[in-house]
C-alpha positions as YAML, in Angstrom:
chain: A
units: angstrom
residues:
- id: 1
  name: MET
  ca: [14.96, 17.08, -9.33]
- id: 2
  name: ARG
  ca: [12.65, 18.91, -11.27]
- id: 3
  name: VAL
  ca: [13.15, 16.45, -14.15]
- id: 4
  name: ALA
  ca: [12.92, 13.60, -12.35]
- id: 5
  name: ALA
  ca: [9.87, 14.37, -10.48]
- id: 6
  name: GLY
  ca: [8.05, 15.10, -13.84]
- id: 7
  name: ARG
  ca: [9.43, 11.91, -15.25]
- id: 8
  name: ILE
  ca: [7.82, 9.91, -12.05]
- id: 9
  name: VAL
  ca: [4.59, 11.96, -11.68]
- id: 10
  name: THR
  ca: [3.99, 10.58, -15.53]
- id: 11
  name: ILE
  ca: [4.27, 7.44, -15.12]
- id: 12
  name: LEU
  ca: [2.28, 7.45, -11.81]
- id: 13
  name: ARG
  ca: [-0.15, 9.15, -13.77]
- id: 14
  name: ASP
  ca: [0.13, 6.80, -16.67]
- id: 15
  name: HIS
  ca: [-0.50, 3.35, -14.55]
- id: 16
  name: LEU
  ca: [-3.69, 5.01, -12.82]
- id: 17
  name: ALA
  ca: [-5.13, 6.22, -15.71]
- id: 18
  name: ALA
  ca: [-4.53, 2.54, -16.94]
- id: 19
  name: ASN
  ca: [-6.67, 1.37, -14.07]
- id: 20
  name: VAL
  ca: [-8.80, 3.17, -13.50]
- id: 21
  name: PRO
  ca: [-11.62, 2.13, -15.68]
- id: 22
  name: VAL
  ca: [-11.13, -2.02, -15.16]
- id: 23
  name: ALA
  ca: [-11.54, -0.79, -11.19]
- id: 24
  name: ILE
  ca: [-14.83, 1.65, -12.82]
- id: 25
  name: ASP
  ca: [-15.85, -1.58, -14.62]
- id: 26
  name: GLY
  ca: [-15.53, -3.88, -11.61]
- id: 27
  name: ARG
  ca: [-14.36, -7.42, -13.70]
- id: 28
  name: ASN
  ca: [-11.44, -7.64, -12.85]
- id: 29
  name: ALA
  ca: [-9.96, -7.05, -9.41]
- id: 30
  name: GLU
  ca: [-6.84, -6.14, -9.92]
- id: 31
  name: GLY
  ca: [-8.03, -3.02, -11.39]
- id: 32
  name: VAL
  ca: [-8.63, -1.10, -7.51]
- id: 33
  name: HIS
  ca: [-6.09, -2.83, -6.69]
- id: 34
  name: GLN
  ca: [-3.79, -1.25, -9.03]
- id: 35
  name: VAL
  ca: [-5.29, 2.40, -8.65]
- id: 36
  name: ARG
  ca: [-5.09, 1.84, -4.26]
- id: 37
  name: VAL
  ca: [-0.85, 1.22, -5.86]
- id: 38
  name: ALA
  ca: [-1.05, 4.08, -8.08]
- id: 39
  name: LEU
  ca: [-2.54, 6.06, -5.52]
- id: 40
  name: ARG
  ca: [-0.09, 5.46, -3.02]
- id: 41
  name: ARG
  ca: [2.78, 5.74, -4.78]
- id: 42
  name: PHE
  ca: [1.60, 8.98, -5.63]
- id: 43
  name: ARG
  ca: [1.97, 10.01, -2.41]
- id: 44
  name: VAL
  ca: [4.71, 8.50, -1.25]
- id: 45
  name: LEU
  ca: [5.91, 11.02, -3.78]
- id: 46
  name: THR
  ca: [3.92, 13.78, -2.47]
- id: 47
  name: ARG
  ca: [5.85, 13.70, 0.72]
- id: 48
  name: LEU
  ca: [9.11, 13.53, -0.81]
- id: 49
  name: LEU
  ca: [9.27, 16.36, -2.47]
- id: 50
  name: ARG
  ca: [7.04, 17.98, 0.14]
- id: 51
  name: ARG
  ca: [8.84, 17.36, 2.82]
- id: 52
  name: ASP
  ca: [11.61, 19.84, 2.16]
- id: 53
  name: ASN
  ca: [9.55, 22.21, 0.32]
- id: 54
  name: PRO
  ca: [6.13, 22.54, 1.73]
- id: 55
  name: ASN
  ca: [3.29, 22.98, -0.33]
- id: 56
  name: VAL
  ca: [-0.08, 23.76, -1.05]
- id: 57
  name: VAL
  ca: [-0.88, 22.77, -4.57]
- id: 58
  name: LEU
  ca: [1.19, 18.97, -3.17]
- id: 59
  name: GLU
  ca: [-0.82, 18.86, -0.20]
- id: 60
  name: GLY
  ca: [-4.58, 19.22, -2.21]
- id: 61
  name: VAL
  ca: [-3.85, 16.63, -4.44]
- id: 62
  name: SER
  ca: [-2.08, 14.02, -1.40]
- id: 63
  name: ALA
  ca: [-5.84, 14.59, -0.05]
- id: 64
  name: HIS
  ca: [-7.44, 13.90, -3.50]
- id: 65
  name: ALA
  ca: [-5.28, 11.16, -3.64]
- id: 66
  name: LYS
  ca: [-6.37, 9.45, 0.24]
- id: 67
  name: VAL
  ca: [-10.07, 9.85, -0.22]
- id: 68
  name: LEU
  ca: [-9.79, 8.13, -3.66]
- id: 69
  name: ALA
  ca: [-7.47, 5.86, -1.56]
- id: 70
  name: LYS
  ca: [-9.80, 4.82, 1.28]
- id: 71
  name: ALA
  ca: [-12.29, 4.15, -1.47]
- id: 72
  name: VAL
  ca: [-10.90, 1.87, -3.68]
- id: 73
  name: GLY
  ca: [-9.55, -0.19, -0.02]
- id: 74
  name: ASP
  ca: [-12.34, -1.42, 0.93]
- id: 75
  name: ALA
  ca: [-13.38, -3.35, -2.20]
- id: 76
  name: ARG
  ca: [-9.58, -4.32, -1.99]
- id: 77
  name: ASN
  ca: [-10.29, -6.44, 1.25]
- id: 78
  name: TRP
  ca: [-13.39, -8.03, 0.13]
- id: 79
  name: ASP
  ca: [-11.76, -9.30, -3.47]
- id: 80
  name: VAL
  ca: [-8.62, -10.52, -0.89]
- id: 81
  name: LEU
  ca: [-11.15, -11.56, 1.63]
- id: 82
  name: LEU
  ca: [-13.28, -13.82, -1.47]
- id: 83
  name: MET
  ca: [-10.79, -15.02, -3.62]
- id: 84
  name: THR
  ca: [-7.44, -15.67, -1.43]
- id: 85
  name: THR
  ca: [-8.26, -15.79, 2.50]
- id: 86
  name: LEU
  ca: [-11.18, -17.82, 2.20]
- id: 87
  name: PRO
  ca: [-9.64, -20.31, -0.15]
- id: 88
  name: ASN
  ca: [-6.30, -21.08, 1.87]
- id: 89
  name: LEU
  ca: [-9.31, -22.02, 4.98]
- id: 90
  name: GLN
  ca: [-10.04, -25.37, 3.08]
- id: 91
  name: PRO
  ca: [-7.49, -26.56, 5.98]
- id: 92
  name: LEU
  ca: [-10.99, -26.14, 8.54]
- id: 93
  name: GLY
  ca: [-12.61, -29.02, 6.38]
- id: 94
  name: LEU
  ca: [-10.56, -31.10, 8.13]
- id: 95
  name: MET
  ca: [-13.58, -30.57, 10.85]
- id: 96
  name: ASP
  ca: [-16.41, -30.13, 8.74]
- id: 97
  name: LEU
  ca: [-16.63, -26.31, 8.27]
- id: 98
  name: ASP
  ca: [-16.24, -24.96, 4.99]
- id: 99
  name: ALA
  ca: [-15.60, -21.66, 5.17]
- id: 100
  name: THR
  ca: [-16.03, -19.74, 1.43]
- id: 101
  name: LYS
  ca: [-20.00, -21.61, 1.62]
- id: 102
  name: THR
  ca: [-21.00, -20.46, 5.20]
- id: 103
  name: LEU
  ca: [-19.23, -16.55, 4.90]
- id: 104
  name: ALA
  ca: [-19.33, -16.06, 1.16]
- id: 105
  name: PRO
  ca: [-23.10, -15.25, 1.09]
- id: 106
  name: ARG
  ca: [-22.27, -12.10, 3.45]
- id: 107
  name: ALA
  ca: [-19.38, -11.09, 2.43]
- id: 108
  name: GLU
  ca: [-20.47, -10.83, -1.46]
- id: 109
  name: PRO
  ca: [-23.15, -8.22, -1.10]
- id: 110
  name: MET
  ca: [-20.98, -5.96, 1.12]
- id: 111
  name: ARG
  ca: [-18.32, -6.50, -2.23]
- id: 112
  name: ARG
  ca: [-20.81, -5.25, -4.17]
- id: 113
  name: SER
  ca: [-21.73, -2.82, -1.26]
- id: 114
  name: ALA
  ca: [-17.62, -1.48, -1.93]
- id: 115
  name: TYR
  ca: [-16.92, -1.43, -5.26]
- id: 116
  name: ALA
  ca: [-20.53, 1.19, -6.01]
- id: 117
  name: GLN
  ca: [-18.71, 3.32, -2.83]
- id: 118
  name: ALA
  ca: [-15.63, 2.61, -5.23]
- id: 119
  name: ARG
  ca: [-16.80, 3.68, -8.64]
- id: 120
  name: GLN
  ca: [-18.94, 6.31, -6.80]
- id: 121
  name: ALA
  ca: [-15.12, 8.19, -5.82]
- id: 122
  name: LEU
  ca: [-13.76, 7.13, -9.98]
- id: 123
  name: THR
  ca: [-16.64, 8.95, -11.27]
- id: 124
  name: GLY
  ca: [-16.72, 11.60, -8.52]
- id: 125
  name: GLN
  ca: [-15.10, 15.36, -8.26]
- id: 126
  name: ASP
  ca: [-11.56, 14.01, -6.58]
- id: 127
  name: ALA
  ca: [-10.52, 11.88, -9.08]
- id: 128
  name: ALA
  ca: [-11.73, 14.16, -12.48]
- id: 129
  name: GLN
  ca: [-9.83, 16.48, -10.18]
- id: 130
  name: LEU
  ca: [-6.56, 14.58, -9.46]
- id: 131
  name: GLN
  ca: [-6.63, 13.58, -13.28]
- id: 132
  name: THR
  ca: [-6.22, 17.95, -13.80]
- id: 133
  name: ILE
  ca: [-3.68, 18.41, -11.16]
- id: 134
  name: LEU
  ca: [-0.96, 14.83, -12.57]
- id: 135
  name: ASP
  ca: [-2.13, 16.21, -16.32]
- id: 136
  name: GLN
  ca: [-0.32, 20.05, -14.96]
- id: 137
  name: MET
  ca: [2.00, 18.63, -12.83]
- id: 138
  name: VAL
  ca: [3.66, 16.60, -15.35]
- id: 139
  name: GLU
  ca: [4.05, 20.13, -16.53]
- id: 140
  name: GLY
  ca: [6.33, 21.09, -14.03]
- id: 141
  name: GLU
  ca: [4.77, 23.95, -13.51]
- id: 142
  name: LEU
  ca: [1.30, 24.05, -11.18]
- id: 143
  name: TRP
  ca: [3.40, 22.41, -8.20]
- id: 144
  name: VAL
  ca: [6.60, 24.90, -8.42]
- id: 145
  name: ALA
  ca: [4.89, 28.55, -9.43]
- id: 146
  name: PRO
  ca: [3.54, 28.32, -5.50]
- id: 147
  name: LEU
  ca: [7.13, 28.33, -3.84]
- id: 148
  name: ALA
  ca: [9.39, 30.76, -2.86]
- id: 149
  name: ALA
  ca: [12.56, 31.23, -5.02]
- id: 150
  name: MET
  ca: [14.77, 29.64, -2.71]
- id: 151
  name: ALA
  ca: [12.21, 26.90, -2.38]
- id: 152
  name: GLN
  ca: [12.74, 27.13, -7.08]
- id: 153
  name: ASP
  ca: [16.52, 26.72, -6.61]
- id: 154
  name: SER
  ca: [16.05, 23.50, -4.49]
- id: 155
  name: LEU
  ca: [14.59, 21.91, -6.94]
- id: 156
  name: GLN
  ca: [17.93, 21.82, -9.29]
- id: 157
  name: GLU
  ca: [19.76, 19.52, -6.72]
- id: 158
  name: PRO
  ca: [20.31, 16.51, -8.85]
- id: 159
  name: ALA
  ca: [18.21, 13.79, -8.45]
- id: 160
  name: ILE
  ca: [20.30, 11.46, -7.48]
- id: 161
  name: ASP
  ca: [21.05, 14.00, -4.41]
- id: 162
  name: PHE
  ca: [17.84, 14.13, -3.74]
- id: 163
  name: SER
  ca: [17.44, 9.79, -4.06]
- id: 164
  name: ALA
  ca: [19.80, 9.29, -1.52]
- id: 165
  name: ARG
  ca: [19.27, 11.96, 0.96]
- id: 166
  name: HIS
  ca: [15.47, 10.19, 1.63]
- id: 167
  name: LEU
  ca: [16.51, 7.30, 1.15]
- id: 168
  name: GLU
  ca: [19.18, 7.54, 3.84]
- id: 169
  name: ARG
  ca: [16.50, 8.65, 6.32]
- id: 170
  name: LEU
  ca: [13.98, 6.01, 4.81]
- id: 171
  name: HIS
  ca: [16.63, 3.41, 6.36]
- id: 172
  name: ARG
  ca: [17.10, 4.47, 9.19]
- id: 173
  name: LYS
  ca: [13.26, 5.21, 9.93]
- id: 174
  name: ALA
  ca: [12.54, 1.41, 9.07]
- id: 175
  name: LEU
  ca: [15.54, 0.08, 11.15]
- id: 176
  name: ARG
  ca: [13.74, 2.10, 13.99]
- id: 177
  name: ALA
  ca: [10.32, 0.72, 13.78]
- id: 178
  name: GLY
  ca: [11.70, -2.78, 13.82]
- id: 179
  name: ARG
  ca: [14.06, -2.44, 16.61]
- id: 180
  name: ASP
  ca: [13.19, -5.68, 19.40]
- id: 181
  name: PHE
  ca: [11.16, -7.42, 15.85]
- id: 182
  name: ALA
  ca: [10.69, -10.23, 17.82]
- id: 183
  name: LEU
  ca: [8.90, -8.36, 20.50]
- id: 184
  name: LEU
  ca: [6.81, -6.03, 18.42]
- id: 185
  name: PRO
  ca: [2.72, -6.58, 18.92]
- id: 186
  name: PRO
  ca: [0.42, -6.31, 15.51]
- id: 187
  name: GLN
  ca: [0.40, -3.20, 15.39]
- id: 188
  name: ASP
  ca: [3.69, -1.73, 15.35]
- id: 189
  name: ARG
  ca: [4.64, -4.54, 12.57]
- id: 190
  name: HIS
  ca: [2.37, -2.92, 10.43]
- id: 191
  name: ARG
  ca: [3.81, 0.15, 11.30]
- id: 192
  name: LEU
  ca: [6.82, -0.77, 10.24]
- id: 193
  name: ARG
  ca: [5.41, -2.55, 7.15]
- id: 194
  name: VAL
  ca: [4.05, 0.93, 6.21]
- id: 195
  name: ALA
  ca: [7.77, 2.26, 6.38]
- id: 196
  name: LEU
  ca: [9.07, -0.20, 4.37]
- id: 197
  name: LYS
  ca: [6.56, 0.94, 1.47]
- id: 198
  name: LYS
  ca: [7.36, 4.15, 1.58]
- id: 199
  name: LEU
  ca: [10.74, 3.12, 1.79]
- id: 200
  name: ARG
  ca: [10.33, 0.80, -1.35]
- id: 201
  name: TYR
  ca: [8.16, 2.80, -3.62]
- id: 202
  name: THR
  ca: [11.58, 5.66, -3.36]
- id: 203
  name: ALA
  ca: [13.98, 2.99, -4.42]
- id: 204
  name: GLU
  ca: [11.45, 1.82, -7.17]
- id: 205
  name: PHE
  ca: [11.40, 5.58, -7.76]
- id: 206
  name: PHE
  ca: [14.78, 6.19, -8.47]
- id: 207
  name: ARG
  ca: [17.03, 2.67, -8.69]
- id: 208
  name: GLY
  ca: [17.44, 3.83, -12.39]
- id: 209
  name: LEU
  ca: [19.75, 6.76, -10.74]
- id: 210
  name: TYR
  ca: [22.67, 4.02, -9.87]
- id: 211
  name: ALA
  ca: [24.80, 2.58, -12.09]
- id: 212
  name: ASP
  ca: [24.85, -0.90, -9.74]
- id: 213
  name: SER
  ca: [21.79, -2.95, -11.33]
- id: 214
  name: ASP
  ca: [22.34, -6.00, -9.09]
- id: 215
  name: GLN
  ca: [22.99, -4.68, -5.92]
- id: 216
  name: THR
  ca: [19.87, -2.11, -6.67]
- id: 217
  name: LYS
  ca: [17.78, -5.16, -8.00]
- id: 218
  name: ASP
  ca: [19.02, -7.72, -4.78]
- id: 219
  name: PHE
  ca: [17.84, -4.61, -2.21]
- id: 220
  name: ILE
  ca: [14.84, -3.80, -3.32]
- id: 221
  name: LYS
  ca: [13.85, -8.47, -3.90]
- id: 222
  name: LYS
  ca: [14.63, -8.60, -0.21]
- id: 223
  name: LEU
  ca: [12.46, -5.71, 0.55]
- id: 224
  name: SER
  ca: [9.70, -6.55, -0.88]
- id: 225
  name: ALA
  ca: [9.84, -10.18, 0.31]
- id: 226
  name: LEU
  ca: [9.90, -8.38, 3.53]
- id: 227
  name: GLN
  ca: [7.09, -6.62, 2.53]
- id: 228
  name: ASP
  ca: [4.88, -9.24, 1.43]
- id: 229
  name: VAL
  ca: [5.69, -11.53, 4.54]
- id: 230
  name: LEU
  ca: [4.78, -7.96, 6.78]
- id: 231
  name: GLY
  ca: [1.62, -8.12, 4.76]
- id: 232
  name: MET
  ca: [-0.12, -10.70, 4.99]
- id: 233
  name: ASP
  ca: [0.60, -10.42, 9.06]
- id: 234
  name: SER
  ca: [-1.25, -7.40, 8.53]
- id: 235
  name: ASP
  ca: [-3.52, -9.13, 6.75]
- id: 236
  name: VAL
  ca: [-4.91, -10.91, 9.20]
- id: 237
  name: LEU
  ca: [-5.67, -7.59, 11.54]
- id: 238
  name: THR
  ca: [-7.69, -6.27, 8.72]
- id: 239
  name: THR
  ca: [-9.57, -9.61, 7.85]
- id: 240
  name: ARG
  ca: [-10.34, -9.77, 12.03]
- id: 241
  name: TYR
  ca: [-12.11, -6.53, 11.22]
- id: 242
  name: LEU
  ca: [-13.78, -7.68, 8.07]
- id: 243
  name: LEU
  ca: [-15.30, -11.25, 9.59]
- id: 244
  name: ALA
  ca: [-16.23, -9.13, 12.70]
- id: 245
  name: ARG
  ca: [-18.17, -7.27, 9.86]
- id: 246
  name: LEU
  ca: [-20.16, -10.45, 8.81]
- id: 247
  name: GLY
  ca: [-21.07, -10.75, 12.73]
- id: 248
  name: GLU
  ca: [-22.92, -7.37, 12.97]
- id: 249
  name: GLY
  ca: [-27.14, -8.34, 13.51]
- id: 250
  name: ALA
  ca: [-26.41, -11.88, 13.78]
- id: 251
  name: GLU
  ca: [-25.47, -12.14, 17.43]
- id: 252
  name: ASP
  ca: [-27.82, -15.14, 18.10]
- id: 253
  name: ASP
  ca: [-26.44, -17.51, 14.42]
- id: 254
  name: ALA
  ca: [-24.69, -19.88, 16.44]
- id: 255
  name: ARG
  ca: [-23.54, -21.79, 13.32]
- id: 256
  name: LEU
  ca: [-22.00, -18.00, 11.61]
- id: 257
  name: GLN
  ca: [-21.24, -17.55, 15.62]
- id: 258
  name: HIS
  ca: [-19.23, -20.20, 15.44]
- id: 259
  name: MET
  ca: [-17.72, -20.13, 12.06]
- id: 260
  name: LEU
  ca: [-15.95, -16.89, 12.64]
- id: 261
  name: GLY
  ca: [-14.49, -18.12, 15.90]
- id: 262
  name: ALA
  ca: [-12.72, -21.25, 14.07]
- id: 263
  name: VAL
  ca: [-12.12, -18.96, 11.11]
- id: 264
  name: THR
  ca: [-10.44, -16.10, 13.64]
- id: 265
  name: GLY
  ca: [-8.33, -18.52, 15.43]
- id: 266
  name: PHE
  ca: [-7.32, -20.17, 12.63]
- id: 267
  name: LEU
  ca: [-5.79, -16.78, 11.46]
- id: 268
  name: CYS
  ca: [-4.20, -16.64, 14.56]
- id: 269
  name: GLY
  ca: [-1.88, -19.46, 14.61]
- id: 270
  name: HIS
  ca: [-1.24, -18.63, 11.09]
- id: 271
  name: GLN
  ca: [-0.26, -15.20, 11.59]
- id: 272
  name: ILE
  ca: [2.62, -16.89, 14.59]
- id: 273
  name: ALA
  ca: [3.73, -18.48, 11.88]
- id: 274
  name: VAL
  ca: [3.91, -15.72, 9.38]
- id: 275
  name: HIS
  ca: [5.82, -13.84, 12.37]
- id: 276
  name: ARG
  ca: [8.98, -16.20, 12.45]
- id: 277
  name: ASP
  ca: [9.10, -15.87, 8.58]
- id: 278
  name: ALA
  ca: [9.59, -12.51, 9.15]
- id: 279
  name: HIS
  ca: [11.50, -11.82, 12.42]
- id: 280
  name: LEU
  ca: [14.20, -14.32, 9.77]
- id: 281
  name: ARG
  ca: [13.40, -12.31, 6.35]
- id: 282
  name: TRP
  ca: [13.97, -8.89, 8.62]
- id: 283
  name: ARG
  ca: [17.18, -10.16, 9.95]
- id: 284
  name: LYS
  ca: [18.64, -10.00, 6.19]
- id: 285
  name: PHE
  ca: [16.97, -6.99, 5.14]
- id: 286
  name: ARG
  ca: [18.47, -5.80, 8.31]
- id: 287
  name: ARG
  ca: [22.04, -6.59, 6.87]
- id: 288
  name: HIS
  ca: [21.85, -5.88, 3.58]
- id: 289
  name: ARG
  ca: [23.87, -3.45, 1.84]
- id: 290
  name: THR
  ca: [21.88, -0.03, 0.32]
- id: 291
  name: PHE
  ca: [22.45, 0.69, -3.47]
- id: 292
  name: TRP
  ca: [22.54, 4.19, -2.64]
- id: 293
  name: SER
  ca: [25.79, 4.38, -0.45]
- id: 294
  name: ARG
  ca: [29.04, 5.95, -1.54]
...
């Protein structure tokens, strides 16, 4: 498992390094998106490793990644609002409401501010320390050395056994989180999405270990589709939070408040439709055979 972990860290380090300059530049929204994905994937890996062997080095590097993910997350949320959510509100035009025209001028300064904070974080101490530790983790010694001898021996476990054990655990956790799916409130659906994301990242880490590639691809495809539709559901919660921020200090602006109310109502209706699709995909995923079972 030690060798496999080193290879995964190498991939994540390279993914992060390739996108940090793009995020700092700020002209391509994919930069902050990919940085956040890389950081989330890395934190999932550290949780897997720490679950078997608590490790102060992994705890520290995960904390650096969390700080950076939070910093780029706000910028990403404003990107989604301006580039995806508002353009998709065209049906409001039937009521002579132009959401982009009304809300984009208020959202743009907030996006610029969020990007400034992301840029500061990505050029700061947390980012530098994370990059240094990632480079050292690739060699393996930095995060292995603090472990007791018995814990170091446990890293000799075959990667396929390690992956099957954790995939099974994460799969059971996701099934529990999705129990009575039709009755789940939005916050619980969000928790299910997080559980599915951890399962997906772990499956992607170790997919190359399993011979039946078609079965593996099909499982990850269904998992990704379910995660995506739940992501739309979760985006509504994020958008409502951003809309509240847009309305701060403008309680007397009747036109703006009317627009915010109309957008919120539209999104709630969309959320109901998305929930139906998510429920169907959930049933399909729940019945799907896992690829790591022997």
